[in-house]
C-alpha positions in Angstrom: 120.6 34.8 59.4 117.2 35.7 60.7 115.4 33.7 58.0 117.6 30.7 58.9 116.8 31.0 62.6 113.1 31.3 61.9 113.2 28.2 59.8 115.1 26.3 62.4 112.8 27.5 65.1 109.7 26.3 63.2 111.2 22.9 62.8 112.2 22.6 66.5 109.0 23.9 67.8 106.7 21.8 65.7 108.7 18.5 65.9 109.0 15.9 68.6 112.5 17.1 69.7 111.0 19.7 72.0 107.7 18.7 73.7 107.1 21.8 75.8 106.0 25.1 74.1 108.6 27.8 74.2 107.4 31.2 75.3 109.1 34.6 75.3 108.2 37.6 77.5 109.9 40.9 77.1 110.2 42.4 80.6 111.2 40.7 83.9 107.8 41.6 85.4 105.9 40.1 82.5 108.1 37.0 82.4 107.2 36.3 86.1 103.5 36.7 85.4 103.6 34.5 82.3 105.6 31.9 84.3 102.9 31.7 87.0 100.3 30.8 84.4 102.5 28.5 82.4 103.7 26.5 85.4 105.7 23.4 84.4 104.0 23.0 81.0 106.0 25.7 79.1 109.5 27.1 79.0 109.3 30.9 79.6 112.3 33.0 78.6 112.6 36.7 79.4 114.4 39.1 77.0 115.2 41.6 79.7 117.1 40.5 82.8 115.9 41.8 86.2 117.3 45.3 86.8 117.2 46.3 83.1 115.3 49.4 82.1 112.8 48.3 79.4 112.8 51.8 77.8 116.4 51.5 76.7 116.9 47.8 76.2 118.5 46.6 72.9 118.0 43.0 71.8 121.0 40.8 71.3 121.6 37.9 68.9 120.6 35.5 71.6 117.4 37.4 72.1 116.7 37.1 68.3 117.3 33.3 68.5 114.9 33.0 71.5 112.2 34.9 69.5 112.7 32.8 66.4 112.2 29.6 68.4 109.2 30.8 70.4 105.7 29.4 70.0 104.3 32.6 71.5 105.7 36.1 72.3 104.3 38.3 75.0 105.0 42.1 75.1 103.9 44.8 77.5 102.6 47.0 74.7 101.5 50.6 74.7 105.0 51.4 73.3 106.8 50.5 76.5 109.3 48.4 74.5 111.7 50.4 72.3 111.2 50.3 68.5 114.3 48.1 68.1 112.6 45.4 70.2 109.2 45.7 68.4 110.9 45.5 65.0 113.0 42.5 66.0 110.0 40.6 67.2 107.9 41.5 64.1 110.7 40.4 61.7 111.9 37.3 63.6 108.8 35.6 65.2 108.0 32.6 63.2 104.8 32.4 61.1 101.9 31.2 63.2 103.5 32.2 66.6 101.2 34.8 68.2 102.7 38.1 69.3 100.6 39.3 72.1 100.7 42.9 73.5 99.1 42.1 76.9 98.1 45.6 77.9 96.2 46.0 74.7 94.5 42.6 74.8 93.7 43.0 78.5 91.3 45.8 77.6 88.7 43.1 76.6 89.1 41.8 80.2 88.2 45.2 81.7 91.6 46.9 81.9 91.3 50.6 81.2 94.6 52.4 80.3 95.3 55.8 81.8 96.0 58.7 79.3 99.4 60.3 79.8 99.3 63.9 81.2 101.9 66.3 80.0 103.6 69.0 82.2 101.0 71.9 82.2 103.5 74.1 84.0 105.3 75.2 80.9 104.5 78.8 79.9 105.7 78.2 76.3 104.5 75.9 73.5 105.5 72.3 73.9 106.8 71.5 70.4 107.3 67.8 69.8 107.2 65.3 67.0 104.5 62.8 66.4 103.4 60.0 64.0 99.6 59.5 63.7 97.8 56.6 62.1 99.4 53.7 60.3 100.0 52.6 56.7 97.6 50.0 55.4 98.5 46.3 54.8 100.9 43.9 56.3 103.2 46.7 57.6 100.5 48.1 60.0 102.1 48.2 63.4 105.7 48.0 62.2 106.0 51.1 60.0 108.4 53.9 60.9 108.9 57.5 59.8 112.2 59.2 59.2 111.8 62.9 59.8 114.7 65.0 58.4 115.5 68.7 58.4 116.3 69.4 54.7 116.4 73.2 54.7 116.5 76.2 57.1 116.3 79.9 56.6 116.6 82.5 59.3 118.7 85.1 61.1 120.7 82.5 63.1 121.3 78.8 63.7 118.6 76.4 64.7 118.8 73.0 66.5 116.6 70.3 68.0 117.7 67.8 70.6 116.6 65.6 73.4 118.2 65.2 76.8 119.5 61.6 77.2 121.1 59.8 80.1 122.1 62.2 82.9 121.1 65.3 80.9 123.5 64.7 78.0 122.1 66.2 74.8 121.5 64.0 71.7 121.2 66.2 68.6 118.4 65.6 66.2 118.9 68.6 63.9 121.5 71.3 63.8 122.2 73.9 61.2 125.4 75.2 62.8 127.6 72.7 60.9 125.4 72.4 57.8 122.7 69.8 57.1 123.3 66.2 56.3 121.9 62.7 56.4 122.3 62.6 60.2 119.9 65.5 60.8 117.0 63.2 61.3 115.0 61.1 63.7 113.1 57.8 63.3 109.8 57.3 65.1 107.4 54.3 65.1 103.8 54.8 64.2 101.5 56.0 67.0 104.4 57.6 68.9 105.6 61.0 69.8 108.7 62.5 71.4 109.4 65.7 73.3 112.1 67.9 71.9 114.1 70.9 73.0 114.6 73.6 70.3 117.2 76.4 70.2 117.6 79.5 68.1 120.7 81.7 68.2 119.1 85.0 67.1 115.7 86.7 67.1 113.6 86.7 64.0 111.6 84.5 61.6 112.8 81.0 60.8 111.5 78.7 58.0 112.3 75.1 58.6 111.9 72.6 55.8 111.1 69.0 57.0 110.8 65.8 55.0 109.0 62.7 56.2 109.8 59.3 54.7 107.5 56.5 55.7 108.9 52.9 55.6 107.3 49.5 56.2 109.7 48.8 59.0 113.0 50.0 60.6 114.9 47.6 58.3 113.0 48.3 55.1 115.2 50.5 52.8 112.6 51.8 50.4 109.9 54.4 51.1 106.2 53.9 51.0 105.4 57.6 51.2 107.5 60.8 51.2 106.3 64.3 51.8 107.8 67.8 52.7 106.5 70.8 54.5 107.8 74.2 55.7 107.2 75.3 59.3 107.5 78.9 60.5 109.0 79.8 63.9 109.0 83.4 65.2 111.7 83.9 67.8 112.0 86.8 70.3 109.7 89.0 68.2 106.0 89.8 68.1 104.4 87.4 65.6 101.5 89.8 65.0 104.1 92.3 63.6 106.3 90.0 61.5 103.7 87.4 60.4 100.4 89.3 60.4 97.3 87.2 59.9 98.9 83.9 61.0 97.6 81.7 63.8 100.0 82.0 66.7 100.8 78.8 68.6 102.4 80.0 71.8 101.2 77.7 74.6 100.0 74.1 75.0 101.1 70.9 73.3 101.8 71.1 69.6 103.5 68.4 67.5 105.0 68.4 64.0 102.9 65.4 62.9 103.3 62.9 60.1 100.0 61.4 59.1 101.2 57.9 58.2 97.7 56.8 57.1 97.3 59.8 54.7 100.3 59.4 52.4 102.7 60.6 55.1 101.4 64.1 55.0 103.1 66.6 57.4 101.1 69.0 59.5 100.8 70.5 63.0 98.5 69.0 65.6 98.0 70.0 69.2 95.7 71.4 71.9 93.1 74.0 71.1 93.2 76.8 73.7 90.2 77.2 76.1 88.2 80.3 75.8 89.6 83.1 78.1 92.4 81.0 79.3 96.0 80.3 78.4 95.7 76.7 79.5 95.1 74.1 76.7 91.9 72.2 76.3 92.3 68.4 75.9 91.6 68.3 72.2 93.5 67.3 69.1 93.4 70.2 66.6 95.1 70.4 63.2 96.8 73.6 62.2 97.8 74.2 58.6 101.6 74.9 58.6 101.1 77.6 56.0 98.7 79.4 58.2 100.2 79.0 61.6 103.5 80.0 63.3 105.3 78.7 66.4 106.1 81.5 68.9 109.3 81.4 70.9 109.2 84.3 73.4 112.1 86.4 74.7 111.5 84.8 78.1 113.2 81.6 76.8 116.5 83.4 76.4 119.4 81.8 78.4 123.1 81.3 78.2 124.7 78.3 76.5 126.1 75.8 79.1 129.9 75.4 79.5 129.8 71.6 79.0 131.5 70.5 75.8 128.4 68.4 74.9 126.4 71.7 74.3 128.9 73.2 71.8 126.5 72.4 69.0 124.5 75.4 70.3 127.4 77.8 70.0 130.0 79.3 72.3 129.6 78.8 76.0 128.2 81.9 77.7 126.6 83.2 74.5 122.8 83.6 74.6 120.3 81.3 72.8 116.5 81.1 72.7 115.7 77.7 74.2 112.2 76.2 73.8 112.2 73.4 76.4 110.9 69.8 76.3 107.6 69.2 78.0 109.1 66.0 79.5 112.8 66.0 80.2 114.8 63.0 79.1 114.8 60.9 76.0 111.2 59.9 75.9 109.2 58.3 73.1 105.7 57.1 73.9 102.1 56.8 72.9 99.1 58.5 74.3 98.5 55.9 77.1 100.5 55.2 80.2 102.3 51.8 79.8 103.1 51.3 83.5 100.0 49.3 84.2 101.5 46.7 86.5 101.4 49.1 89.5 97.6 48.2 89.6 97.1 44.6 90.7 93.7 44.5 89.0 95.4 45.2 85.6 97.7 42.2 86.1 94.6 40.1 86.9 93.3 41.0 83.4 96.7 40.2 81.9 96.6 36.7 83.6 93.4 35.9 81.7 95.0 37.0 78.4 98.0 34.8 79.1 95.8 31.8 80.0 93.8 32.0 76.8 96.9 32.5 74.6 98.8 29.6 76.1 95.7 27.4 75.8 95.5 28.2 72.1 99.1 27.4 71.6 99.0 24.2 73.7 95.4 22.9 73.9 96.5 19.7 75.6 97.3 21.6 78.8 94.5 24.2 78.7 93.0 22.8 81.9 96.4 23.2 83.7 96.8 26.8 82.4 93.2 27.6 83.6 94.0 26.1 87.1 97.3 28.0 87.4 95.6 31.2 86.4 92.8 30.7 88.9 95.3 30.0 91.7 97.4 33.0 90.7 94.4 35.4 90.6 93.4 34.3 94.1 97.0 35.2 95.2 96.6 38.5 93.4 93.3 39.2 95.2 95.1 38.8 98.5 97.9 41.0 97.3 95.4 43.7 96.2 93.7 43.7 99.6 97.1 43.9 101.3 98.2 47.0 99.2 94.9 48.7 100.0 95.3 48.0 103.7 98.9 49.4 103.7 97.8 52.6 102.0 94.7 52.9 104.1 96.9 52.9 107.2 98.3 56.3 106.0 96.4 59.3 107.2 94.5 60.8 104.2 96.4 64.1 104.4 99.7 62.3 104.1 99.0 60.2 101.0 101.1 62.4 98.8 103.5 60.4 96.6 106.6 62.3 95.3 108.7 60.1 93.0 111.6 60.4 90.6 109.5 60.4 87.4 105.9 60.1 86.0 105.6 56.3 86.2 103.1 55.7 89.1 99.8 57.0 87.9 98.2 53.5 88.1 99.5 53.1 91.7 97.9 56.4 92.7 94.6 55.8 90.9 94.2 52.2 92.2 95.0 52.8 95.8 94.1 56.4 96.6 97.5 58.0 96.5 97.9 61.6 95.2 100.8 61.9 92.7 102.0 65.2 94.3 105.0 65.6 92.0 108.1 64.3 90.3 111.7 65.2 91.1 112.3 65.1 87.4 109.9 63.8 84.8 112.5 61.2 83.7 114.6 59.0 86.1 117.8 59.2 84.1 118.0 63.0 84.3 119.6 64.9 87.2 117.2 67.6 88.6 117.8 71.2 87.6 117.8 74.1 90.0 114.2 74.9 88.9 113.2 71.2 89.6 114.8 71.4 93.0 113.1 74.7 93.9 109.7 73.2 92.8 110.5 70.1 94.8 111.3 72.1 97.9 108.1 74.1 97.8 106.0 70.9 97.2 107.6 69.1 100.1 107.2 72.2 102.4 103.7 73.1 101.4 102.3 69.6 101.6 104.4 68.6 104.6 105.6 65.5 102.7 107.6 63.2 105.0 109.3 61.2 102.3 110.2 61.1 98.6 110.7 57.8 96.7 113.6 56.8 94.6 114.3 53.6 92.5 117.1 51.6 94.2 119.3 51.6 91.1 119.2 55.4 91.1 120.1 55.9 94.8 123.7 56.7 94.0 122.9 59.0 91.1 120.6 61.6 92.7 122.8 63.4 95.2 120.9 66.7 94.7 117.6 65.0 95.5 119.1 63.4 98.6 120.7 66.6 99.8 117.4 68.5 99.4 115.5 65.8 101.3 118.2 65.7 104.1 118.2 69.5 104.4 114.4 69.4 105.0 114.6 66.5 107.3 112.7 64.3 104.8 113.4 60.6 104.2 114.4 59.1 100.8 112.7 55.8 100.5 112.9 53.0 97.9 110.2 52.3 95.3 110.4 49.7 92.5 109.5 50.9 89.0 109.9 49.0 85.8 111.9 45.9 86.7 112.3 43.2 89.3 115.3 43.1 91.6 118.2 41.0 90.3 118.6 37.9 92.5 120.5 38.6 95.7 120.1 42.4 95.5 116.7 43.0 97.0 113.4 41.6 98.2 111.4 42.1 94.9 112.4 39.2 92.7 108.7 38.4 91.8 105.8 40.7 90.8 104.0 39.9 94.1 107.2 40.8 96.1 107.6 44.0 94.1 104.1 45.2 95.0 104.5 44.2 98.6 107.9 46.0 98.9 106.4 49.1 97.4 103.3 49.0 99.6 105.4 48.5 102.7 107.9 51.3 101.8 105.1 53.8 101.1 103.2 52.9 104.2 106.2 53.0 106.5 107.6 56.3 105.1 104.3 58.2 104.8 102.5 57.0 107.8 
């Protein structure tokens, strides 16, 4: 079906039946930006409707058709779009139609991505999963790795899971009911995910993992396969039970598949700074045969009563739980993809869109250049307006507390301090520990308001109760999507930035 659509799209796009170029943009924000540059000379279609979370979007058959017919496809890039979207675009876009990751191309226009910062507050190791590098050839950029638990030895049961929407666990591995084909996770290249790990009894565990590298999510055959055993010491002194081994007990460590090196499995993470438990920002490789992951007794807690957690054991029983560094289902790269909160980044994107549209449709290159020039002038005024709004806030009150870690560009561009997050992921309800940390942050910094995405206003009662108890306002902030028509003032990118600046200025000043 996809091949047929691609053939039909090529005929329609190259013939006389359709004079205007057809362009696809993934997110609602990106569609608006591309439309401003395209003007009346191209038809711009957005895959994600306003109000849709781009992190969880799944493409439909209609989206596949739009991609197949497109003369150009624009994506945000930096792994903002889910792998299902990236794979659909890679397999469906017709030959010769450029697929442009604007955040990556905008770097030649001066845009500098911000590295993601993990939660340094954890006093245990952050054990995640990562894919580094890429396989050579045509599959570069589309390859995926299936990571499966194929064997486990230890004194109890072991499990790995992520917390999905509203804190519901999604099991990756679990030995409690035996191992099967579903004890696996698929990751795109250049991505990593944070994982919670549980162990039902103290002692030494040996986990056997197999990595299968494929050219794409739809490719059935393997390019590389590899296996490795990883040792985890739970509730016991590693120096006693595994003498001579390198103990990884703090910092960020990932079970890593080296896709560019025959899919080899290893451990990569932070090297500890001298005389400190805090990790240094380095990428160190540890031989799985010479290192152990330490899970201290301090991680011991009871299994929740909710039925969704029965895979851990009987409610009320104890388990050793190594937490995720970032709560919520979260697959990302090393760079923050939320670049649009800095207007100067969008100005760089406008130049990229102008050049790509001109290459696809040279006859209207002058019009695209004029539209881009006019839109950049509008963005210059917007940038000055946002600066003025933030500058009106007393310096000591420029502390931004939001629902999740998605506003680093806003803070860096306009002089706001990212004082904290209610939870690191907007789809997860805050825990008692989160609310305690939130309370102390708000009290110590005398923060007058916290900021919540409008679509989450009815789902964060704990946050609102905490704010109301402290006499603090809960104010709106737009994140990853425009407002659906008729639901709010931010139906364009310019309106989104104005709405955020006005809300921040009013609520903090």
